[in-house]
Steps between C-alpha positions, in 0.01 A plus 500: 500500500853631558644371170220563250659821368822314417305244298328764284672509161418474131348162425677270258254463216629168370446317829128581497458398137657156551328367813125482445255441786325168551197468268156518661166364373349737245199693631164457328506867394779678314721755681678805359784645705513878450791733579587864435876558493775753451872416528445177693785293355634452855209282609258424215631151421446388859139616486419348161669173582278456806197517268619220271271198477214686672372779276384471140649831389719777631413857403775757555426866432816708485484869591837608362781262595853577388659179633443135402153475657315441172756249374468297821121502473522383139724209601217383726253518211315798642251703300655847491307824509625860497350778710604864512528578869252767613538481880194275527555147631141391438518605136818298450355192669183530295716499186638163614151379586381590149769276349416201720285213376490275809184446702693598815760771560804456722644848553864504607784750501849431373647521852262228621505123459279208599654363817450126464334205329240515777408851387472382141275209598286731713450732202365204303264411786372859522426512129334158501301519823420871555422652159301788651780639718802722461807414706756693703848359556726495803799714400834394646748786479874454491532685834269251676191721494176325401171654389189423298481636147208643307333246265756334276301205366156569355267415208569709189133551404383836633840590646657848483772676691421828677728753671792696356737417787377234741317313228258219576317247286122514506292216355132539423287272714774405747528612863708811562727315744711213363516153645832402658687175547830496695636245252488767227846642563693737277858615551595866458822700512374838379510654848872449536676835559678467165162502327316760707697809408290619207157376610412806708588737215308280256192503723507879527529526120192282459310719746618820329375371165163421656480849647576657164221302336257575785482129577588521869307247708489464879741208463753716314460789744582261786791347306642847434478591869678177599779551244553861612518385862754232408742761369467693824313816411480707821121534487451126448251458789271769359527352150392160635229633730349681199426175313403284796126531444516407131738206542377171346478220756775295339749790533405600854768304683777650284364851547465475877840332536669775301313763702613348829862486379485858376364619835785315675759664275378852574457434873121516515483184710176588678313450171634149435293302751163612356620407150615155614181442699295593195695249290443222753129586521474480120693170501791632296864540601550158660870567572565871496194619695553294819875556475477878487224498760729298729764772473259779579328339800837391645617861496188578701585235761239244389747212493253212508319642197831566326610141544164369382512709183863403434420129525211545257732673251773237540252217443343652190650399168217569263373794296718780627835335561619759245551733798786281621647463151458856376612666824758254642729759662211678668338173606814360663599832660157566648449140611836496678423830671160372610648184649765701685223711650303192604807332653582816696143515632512132593828542689343792684223264613212650305188295590401459133814296433564298818553134403458578130736357239598763245574419133855480372646773285 
């Protein structure tokens, strides 16, 4: 964890074009890998190389690159499409989908790569054995964070992308929720600080374009509120409260987490516990909700409850570990302060903590 920033650097293209992955048995159905790209020369070869020997075609739709992105894609034999960027991710992905001919689609981004031969073999098994499912992948970020993706592997027939910003694939006749296999693992370095700088501005541009065209959806209203809160607008809590009731279920954890953080920043701590309790009740916020609840109940002298919530947060590594990764300074600072408070209460002989072993940190 401490050294990942030092290892982040432009990727040597040649190395990823020379060493091909181990071949896997061909699936019974054909697969098209689809990407939308812009100025991805830093990492595209790594991504495309990881697809070699698995997919039947690679479709790369370029949205205006000025570097060597297209040339790299051509060296891998990709089918190249051009798309004039219109601040609509679904439209761009549908352009790639329209060029694909495979029976299955594997949707990847240039800053992603298939993690291992086991992942490649598992893709073959999914295509062969579960033809009526779409599949999410376990995303392994360069900072150690892990999360489940939206569907990345799905049948092409009846498939379309929806959503200007947080686009998702929908396939006629398939369940809304994708299947998941922990052996489907995909690497990702797009959340490294060096790559994040322009994403917030880009997201707000997409939302502004939607507003101009009167295409604002509840999803985009929530996304706009979250982005405005991220840049620290002083009325962030009110902005987030205003969209709480229209928030889609899949965005609820992010919204409530950002609301709790915003309330902490402006000193409205009394409102945090109800937000965290609501997240736990709704089964979202597996890390941040118990963590922030631990802080609030400890300040009220409920040390046994604080310790219980902290242990739950420490043990949880699933859906919302992004709280630890996206807010590392706050997480470490608040956790250290909480443990100091608990140790002080234990030394003072508080009955909640007699004979209790406290976590390190």
